[in-house]
Structure formats: structure tokens, C-alpha cells
N, C-alpha and C positions, 0 to 999 in steps of 0.2 A: 488890800485888807485881808487878814487871815484870822479866822475865829474871833471876829469883832475887834481885832487889834490892828492898828496901823503899823506897818513895817517899814523901817528905813535900813538900807544897806549902805555902809560907810566904807570907802576904799581909799587908803592913802597911796599916792603914786609919785614916784620920782623916775622920770624917763621910762615910762611903760607903754610907749606908743605901739609896740608890737603885740602886747597882750591885752590891754584894757578893752579894746573893742570886742574881742572874742569873749572876754569875761562878761561884759555887759549884755551881750546878745543872749546869754544863757541864764540871766537872772529871771526867776519865776515871775509870771504875770501878776501875781497877787501882791508883789512888793509895791508899796505906794510911793516910795521915794528912793532915789539913788544919789548919794553924795560922793563925789570924787574930790579928794583934797590934793590939789596940784602943788606938790611940795618942791617948788623951785625947779621944775622940769625945764629942760632946754630943747626938748623935742616937741612932737605934736600930740602929746598926751592929753592936754586940756581940750584941744580942738576935736579930737576923736571922741572924747568922753561927752562933750556937749552935743555933738552930732548924733550920738547914740541915745540922747535923752537924759543924760545925767546932769545933776546940778553941780557945777564946778566951783569950788572955793579955793582961792589962792592962799597959800601959806609960804611966804618967801624964806622964813627961817628954817634952815635945813634940820631934819630930825624926824624919826619915826614917831616918837612920842609927841613932838611938837605938832605934827600933822594931826594926830588923833585929838590932841587937846583943843585944836581949832575945830575939827569936824564933828566930834561927838556932841558938843552942846548945841550945834546948829541943827541937829536932827529933829524932825517934827513928828516922827513916829512914836508909838508907845513902846515898841520893841526895836532894838538896834541889833543888826547883824554886821559883823566885820569880816573882811577877807582881803587878800592881796590882789593886785592887778596883774599878776603873772600867770594865772591859770592853774596854780597848784592846789588851791582849795576847791572842793566840789560844790558848785552852785546847786546841784541836785540835793545836797544835804540840808539846804536852808529850810525846806518844808518840814521835814521830820524833826529838826532841831527846835524850830519854833513850836511845833506841836508838843514836844516834850516840855519845853519851858512853860507853856501855857497850861498844858494838861496836868502837870505836877505842881503847878503854882510855885515854880522856882523863880529866883531873882536873877541868877547868872549861870550860864553854861560855858565851859571852855571845851572846845572840840579837841579831843585827843587824837593826834595823827597816827594812823595805822598804815604804814607804807605797803602798797601792793605792787610796787615796781622796784623793789630794793635791788640795787646793784652794789657790789662791794668795791666801789671805787674809793680812792683815798679821800676824796671830798665828802662822800656820803658817810664814811667811817668817822671822819673828823666831826661831822655834824651830829651823828648819833652819840658819839662819846661826849661832845660838848654839852649837848642837851641833857645827857645822863648826869654829868657832873653838876650842872646848874640845878637840875631837879633834885638831886641828892642834898645839896647844900640848902636849898629852899626848905626841904623837909626837916633837916637838922635845926636850922635857925628859927623856923616858924612853927614847927610841929604839925605841918599839914602835908598829907600825902597827895601831891599833885603829880601825876605821872608824865605830863608833858608841859613843863613850865614855860616853854618858849612858843607854844602854839599861838598863831595870829588870827584864829577864827573864834570869835566869841559871840554869844547871843544873850542879851540881857534886857531887862526893863530899864528904860531911860531914866525913870525916877530914882534909880539908885546912885546916879552920878554924884549927887550932892552929898552922899554918904562916904565917898571915896576921896582919900587924900593922895592925888596923883601928882608927882613932882618931876618925874623923869621926862626929858625931851628927846631921849635917844632910844635905842633898841630895848633898854631895860624897862621901858614902859609896859611891855607885855607881861613880864613877871611881876611887876609892881601892881598892875591891875588885878592879877589873880590873888596876890597876897592880900590886898585891900578887901577884895570880895570874899574870899574864903575865910579870912580871919574875922570878918565882921559878925558879931553875934546875932544880928537881926536879919541876916541874908541867908537864903537857902541856895546852895550852889552844888553843881555836879560837873563831872567830866563825862563827856559822851564821845565814844569812838567815831571817827570818820575815816573813809578811805582817802589816802593821800598819794599823789603821783608827782614826786619831785622831778623825775627826769622829763616830765612833760612841761616843765617850766618854760614860759615863753619869754625870751630875752635874757640878758645877763643878770646874774644875781647882784644885789647891792650889798649883801652881807659880807663883811670882812671877818672871817671866822675867828682868827686869833684875837684881833683887836676887840671886836664886839663881845667875844666870849669872856675875855679878861675884864672888860668894863662891866659886863653884866654881873660877874662874880663879885667884883668890888662893890657894886651897887647893892647886892644882897646884904653884905656886911654893914654897909652904911645905913641901909633901910632898917636892919634889925636893931641897931643901936640908937636909932632915932624914933623907932616905932613905939607908939603908945597904945596899949591895949584899950579897945573901946568897950565900955561896959553897956550891957543891954539896959 
């Protein structure tokens, strides 16, 4: 418990046996519950997570969004924190992000990644450019300035889930969640910078840069032309 709020950390995992144990051992002691969504892993991810004290929920249907749509409603905490099982998102940031959420009476925070280990590899350049393109189109289509539309670390009050229309089962879930939260007239949302260390990622990346990037871009257009503005 932190500032009288129960905290749940939710982590989707697909074959993250190399990283999930190291992530879980760094979760702050005030976190009341850790949920790992075992998204059809074929390695020891679930076993390692259970041994580390996490509550493991199996979701056999493959997909980043599908994993979250299974895990988020199962959270028992008042505040939900999300991150990946590969060690890229800083667990040390959980405390001050929750402090900001509760201290400023916010509903939703998206952590804006600020790389501190930037290397100009082709992979990193492609990731940076892809994120920039998707973030730009999100701003154009929805009129919201979100500087890191693809961040996977969010901190929010669980009670807002019923207000969000989340449809994507794939990687586009991340941008859709931000669209639904930031565009909702009754929700107070912010981006907060965090330090991000991509080259410290543990295990191989599951992201297919070109395929997932193109699918996310298509989803933005689909979402825009099916999105209905919610009136306060």
C-alpha cells in the first residue's frame, strides 16, 4: 500500500524467462500485488514468476492487447502500474509516478521514455523514427499532443477501465489506451518522463518493427473513423 492506495503491477509476458525474475525482484515492497500474464509462453516464464511471488494468469490467445485485456480487470489494487518483463522500464520510477498520480489527483499517467543509453544503431534509429511517425499521426488524427504514443508503462486508477473502449488485441493496444484516456473529457491525464535503457533489455525483442509499425498506423486510422467523442 502506498499513500493509502493498494497498488497492483501488471506485466504481460511472452517467453521472458531471462528477464522476468530480475524485474520482479526489483519491484518496490509497497506494491500489494503483482500479476504476470503468461501469454502462451513456451519457456519457464510462468514458473519463475510464481516462484518470485507473482500471481500468474494464463492467456493462451497470443497478443499484447489480449494479455492486458485479461490481466487489467483481474487487478485488485486501486492503482495499476504496467511495465514489460524485459527490464527496460525502471522499477525505481514506480514510487514517484504513483506519488504524482495520487498527489495531483490524476486518473492516468503515461510514462514518456527518455533514453539515457542512446546508441545510433539501425534498430534504435528505426524505433525512434517509427515512434515519431505514429506519435505525429496520433496528434493529427485525435488532436492530442502525446510525445511517446508507444510507451508501455502506464499508471492509472483502476476505476477508469469501465470508461475506456479498448478493442485491440495486438501492439496497438498501447496507443489505443492513451487515445481513450487522453480524449475522455472526464479524465485527468499527463505524460511524465522516465529514464529508459533499451540496450539493457534482457532477452530478445518480440517487436516486429515494420509489421507492428504498419499495423499500428493502420489502427490509428481505423480508430479515428470509428471513434465517437464522449461528452462530459
